[in-house]
N, C-alpha and C positions, 0 to 999 in steps of 0.2 A: 582705359586701354582701347586702342584703335584696333578693332577686330571684327569678326563677322557679326551681323545683326542677329539678335535673339530670334528674328523671324526667318532666318536662312538655315538651310540644311546643306553645308558644304560637302557632305559625303554622298549626295544623290546625283551629282554631275555625271552624265555619261561619258564614255571614253571616246571623244571625237578628236579628229585631226584638227578641225577648226578651233582656233584658240578662244574664241568668244563664246562658243557653245550656243544651245537653243536660246531663242528670244524669250521664252516663257519661264525660264528659270528665275528663282529669286537670288538676287546678287546685291549685297550692300555691305560695305565695311565702313564703320563710323565709331566714334568715341562711345564707349559702352561700359556701364558698370553692371556686372552680373553676379549672381549667387547661384551656385550649384548645389542642390540637395539630393544626394544619392538615397533611394528608397530601398533598394536591394541590390543584388548583383546584376539584375537585368534592367531595372527601371530607375530613371532619374528625372528630377525637375530642374529646370533653369529659369530664373527670373532675372529680368534685366531692365535698365533705364538707359535710354540712348539720346544722343544729341539729335535735336530735331532738324529736318531739311524739307520744309514745304516747297512744292513746285507748282505754281498756279499759272494757268494759261490766261494771259491778260489780252488776247486779241478780241476784237469786237467792241462790246459796250464799255468795258473798263480798261482802256489801253494804258491809262496812267497808273494802274495798280501794280504793286510789287509784292512778292511774297515775303512773308514775315513768320516768325516762329515765336509762339508765346510759352508754350510748355514742352517739356521732354516727352518723348515717346516711351511708352511702357509696354512690356509684353512678357510672354512666358513660352516655354516649350516643354512638353513631356515626351520622353524618349525611351523606347524599349531597344534593347541591343543584345544580340547573341552572336558570339564569335564565329560560329558555323553557319547559322542561318541568315544573318544580316541585321537590319535595324528598320524601325518605323518611328516617325517623329510627327507630332502634331504641335503646330506653333500658332500663337495668336499675338496680334498687335493692336494697339490703340494709340491714336495720334490726333493732335490738333493741326488743322491745315488752315493757315491764316493768310490775309492779304490786307494791304493798307493803300488807300487811295486818297490824294489831296481833294478828290471830288466827292466820293462817297464814304470816306472814312475807313475804319477797321471792320473787316468781316471774318467770320470763322465757320469752318465746316469740320464735322466729326469724320475722321478717318479710322477705319477699322478693317481687320483682315484675318482670315484663317489660312494656314498652309499645312496640307497633309502630304508627307513624303516618305518614300521607303526605298531601300536598296536590299533586295531579297535574292539569295542564292536559290536557283531552281535546277532540277535535274542534277547532273554530275558536273557539267562544265559550264552552265549558264548562269546569268544573273539578270534580274530585272530591276530598272531604275524608274520610279514613277513619282509624279508630283502633281497636285492639283491645288490652285490658289484662287481664292474669291474674297472680294471685299470691296470697299469703297474708299477712295482717297489714298491708294497704296502704289500707285504707279512708280513712285520713287524707288521702290525696292525691285522693280522689274529689270531683268538683264538688258532688255532693249534700251532702257533709259540711260544705261552707261556706255553702250556700244554705238549709239547713233546720236550725233550732236544736233540734229535738226529739230528736235522736239522743243516746244514752247511750253513746257509744263504739262503734266498729265495727272496730277493729283486732284485738282478741282478746276472749274471753269465757271464763268458767269452766264446766267440765262438772259434772255431778252429784257428782263425787268432789272438787271443789274445786281441780282442776288448770287452769292457764291454757292456752288453745289458740288459736292464730291462726285467724282466720276466712277462709275461701276467698273470693276476690274475682274476678268475671268481668264484663267491660263492653266491648261493641263499640259503635261509633258509625259512622254513614255520613252524608255530606252530599253533595248534588249541586246546583251552581250553574249556571243557564243564562242567558245574556244574550240577551234578546229584541231589543234594539236597543242603541244607544249610551247611552241614558238609562234603560232598564228592565231589570231582572233578577229572577230568582226563585231560591230556594234551598229544597230539600226536605231535611229533616233527621230522622234516626231514631237513638234511642239506647236502650240496655237496660243495666240493672245487676242482677247477681245477687250476693247476699252470703249465705254459709252461716250457720247458727245453731247454738248449743249448747243442749242441753235445760234448762240451768238459767237461760236468759235469759227476760226478761219476754215475755209473748205479743205485745206491741206492738213488739217489736224489729224493726228494719229487715230486709227480706228481699229484695224485688224492686221495681224501678221501670222505667217505660217513658216515653219522650218522643218525641213526633212533631210536626213543625211544617212548614208551608208558607207562603211569603210572596210578596209582590210589592213590589220596591223601585224608587223613582223617584229617579234622580240629577238633582235639580232644577238644582243648580249644582256646580261643581267641588268645593266643600267642603260642600255641603248635600244631604242624602238624607232622603227621606220613604218609610216603609213600612207595610204593613198585613200582618197574619200571623194565621193560624189555628193554635192550639196545642192538642194533647191529651196527657194524661198519666195514668198510673195508678200506684198503689202498693200492694203486698201486704205485710202484716205476717207475723211468724213464725207467728202463730195462723191465718193464712189470710184474715183480715179484708182486704177490698178496697174501694178507692175510686178513682174516675176523674173527670176534669173536662175540659171543653171551654172555650176561651177565645179571644176575638178581640181583638186589640190593635193599636194604631198607635203609631208612634214617629218622631221627627225627630232627626237627628244633624247637628250642625254641627262640622266639624273646624277647629280654630284653626291647625293647621300642615299 
């Protein structure tokens, strides 16, 4: 089934006008075989095997190397959910990140990661969305990897000796939604991504990003919402080059169902 990765929590996305959402979220849809094991009314276990998708940076030492996949990815998540209070989920993934080069042959690196996420109702009209992800060789699952086409692989890269090394990934995200009234609500969102680099990578290789947004949403009708949002973000390359941008945008959403 082509569906959400076992490593992703699709219910933790904050309510943003921006369609892409925070750079630090986990976002991956791929062919997956999974098994759901309910433990009781509140707890469940999900096990899954996914189609692999290694993404290796071949700049620098091994420019003739290509990404290859030798083994499927395997993972699980355990989830607690209450209809009134919200949910908490802990997920883990293990993957083989591979490369093949006519010069140096095949190389492999172990990729692994953990992802803790939650969407909790607080006070009477508020909710908190939170997620923190850490691991090595897991940039494939990062939302930025799907929304920006300038990356040359972020799972692993070659060091100066020509050895393939998994890149360390760390990404927290926090969102807070407040309902001003029955028809108006606001969400404040903050996200950060850190990706380690190898010395042989190009100076323009991805290193850090930050995402901040604040909006006001009007629920005009049951299925119609209108919003305005202020968005700020910055990106730092391996070389230290830095760029940031402010943006104000509006959006209209009509739900068919």
